[in-house]
C-alpha positions as CSV (number, residue, x, y, z in Angstrom):
1,M,-16.9,-31.6,-11.6
2,Q,-14.4,-30.5,-8.9
3,T,-12.8,-33.3,-7.0
4,L,-10.7,-32.7,-3.8
5,S,-9.5,-34.2,-0.5
6,L,-11.5,-33.5,2.7
7,S,-8.2,-31.4,4.1
8,E,-8.6,-29.4,0.8
9,F,-12.2,-28.7,1.2
10,R,-11.9,-27.7,4.8
11,A,-9.1,-25.0,3.6
12,H,-11.2,-23.9,0.6
13,A,-14.9,-24.6,1.8
14,S,-16.1,-21.0,1.0
15,E,-14.6,-21.3,-2.8
16,M,-16.2,-24.5,-3.3
17,L,-19.5,-23.4,-2.0
18,D,-19.1,-20.4,-4.5
19,L,-18.7,-23.2,-7.3
20,V,-21.6,-25.0,-6.3
21,E,-23.6,-21.9,-6.3
22,K,-22.5,-21.3,-10.0
23,G,-23.9,-24.8,-10.8
24,E,-20.8,-27.0,-10.5
25,T,-20.6,-30.2,-8.5
26,V,-17.9,-30.8,-5.9
27,R,-16.9,-34.4,-5.1
28,I,-15.1,-34.8,-1.6
29,L,-12.6,-37.5,-1.1
30,R,-11.5,-39.3,2.4
31,H,-8.4,-41.3,1.9
32,G,-8.7,-41.3,-1.7
33,K,-12.4,-42.6,-2.0
34,P,-15.4,-40.4,-2.6
35,V,-17.6,-39.8,0.5
36,A,-19.7,-36.7,-0.5
37,E,-21.1,-34.6,-3.3
38,L,-22.0,-30.9,-3.2
39,V,-24.6,-30.3,-5.9
40,P,-26.7,-27.1,-6.5
41,V,-30.1,-26.9,-4.9
42,R,-32.7,-27.6,-7.5
43,G,-35.3,-24.7,-8.0
44,A,-39.0,-24.9,-7.1
45,A,-39.9,-25.2,-10.8
46,E,-37.7,-28.2,-11.4
47,R,-39.0,-30.0,-8.1
48,A,-42.5,-29.4,-9.3
49,Q,-42.1,-31.1,-12.8
50,E,-40.9,-34.4,-11.1
51,P,-43.5,-36.9,-9.9
52,P,-44.1,-37.5,-6.3
53,P,-42.2,-40.5,-4.6
54,A,-43.9,-43.7,-4.7
55,W,-44.8,-43.5,-0.9
56,K,-46.8,-40.2,-1.6
57,Q,-48.8,-41.4,-4.5
58,P,-52.5,-42.4,-4.0
59,F,-53.3,-46.1,-3.8
60,E,-56.5,-48.2,-3.8
61,P,-56.9,-49.9,-0.4
62,L,-56.8,-53.8,-0.5
63,R,-60.4,-55.3,-0.4
64,V,-60.3,-58.9,0.6
65,V,-63.6,-60.7,0.5
66,R,-63.8,-63.8,2.8
67,P,-66.4,-66.4,2.0
68,D,-68.2,-65.9,5.2
69,G,-68.4,-62.1,4.6
70,K,-66.5,-61.0,7.6
71,T,-64.0,-58.1,7.4
72,G,-60.7,-57.9,9.1
73,A,-62.0,-55.8,11.9
74,Q,-64.6,-58.2,12.8
75,L,-62.2,-61.0,12.9
76,I,-60.0,-59.0,15.2
77,I,-63.0,-58.2,17.5
78,E,-64.1,-61.9,17.7
79,E,-60.6,-62.9,18.5
80,R,-60.1,-60.5,21.3
81,E,-63.6,-61.5,22.8
82,G,-62.5,-65.2,22.7
83,G,-60.1,-64.3,25.4
84,W,-57.0,-66.0,24.1
């Protein structure tokens, strides 16, 4: 991993991108603290192997059965018709 300050990165951005293109990671520092990392882009084959994020995974809808047998939609309609 290559580590350099922001000013050094600005002066050598093209060279740093060449390193990243070859598979190296470049960490950029501002006032001595890491603020960014440039990493190589993963290929389509690598991305296809990882599972989808949790928000994209299928799920079963929640089914709540009330004692009176009414659905949530029916309760909302009744409340609206009640004229709060």
